[in-house]
N, C-alpha and C positions, 0 to 999 in steps of 0.2 A: 374545534379549532374554528374561529371566526376570522373572515375577511376583513379587509379594510373598510368594506361597504356595509358591514354589520350584518350579513347573511350567512347563515350557517351552511358550509356546502358538505360538512361531514354528514348529516342528515339526508341530503340529497344523494349523495353516493352510495350510501348504505342503502336506500330504498329502491335505487335504480335495479331494473333488471337487467342481468348480463346480455348482450347482445346475441351472445353464443346461443341463448335459448329460443331464439326467433329463427324462424326459416328465413333463408335468404330468398328475394323473389323467383329467382330461376328453381329452387326447391320447391316450392309452392305449385309451379305447372309442371314439374317432373312428375308425372303421373305414371303408375303401373299401369301399362295397357293390358294386362292378364287379369287385374283385380277385379273387373265387373264380371269376366267370365267365369272366375273362380268364385265369387259371391254366389251367382247365379246358379252354379252346379251344387253350391253347400245349402243354398236355400230349396233346391229341388228335391235333394235328400232329405232335408228336414220335413218336407211335404208330403214325401213317400212315406215317411216314419210316422207320420201326423194320420195320414190315411190310415195305414195298418193299425194304428191305436183305435182310430175311431171304428173301424170294422169289429176289432176286437172287442171293444166297450159295449157297440151294439149287439154282438152275438151274448156277451156276458148279461147283458140287461134282459135279452129276449129268454135266455135261460132261467135265470131269478125269477121273472114272470110267469114262466110257465112252472116252475117248481113251486110258487106260491099259489098260482091257479090249481093246481092239484091238490095241494096240503089244506087248502081252504074249503070248508064244508058250505055249499051254498043250496 
């Protein structure tokens, strides 16, 4: 559909993003105050699992090296 000034307004309307998809200014500043604490607990739990895996891998590598040292004729 063309307007009287020659600009096609139907294309602009079809490509415009709906206003509902953007957060309001109030919503942008409405922060969950517990979120950083939750994230910190989650990161700490991940760090502990990582440490345990690191210790396990160190032990496994030490066992493999020891078994290779025992089996290789020097």
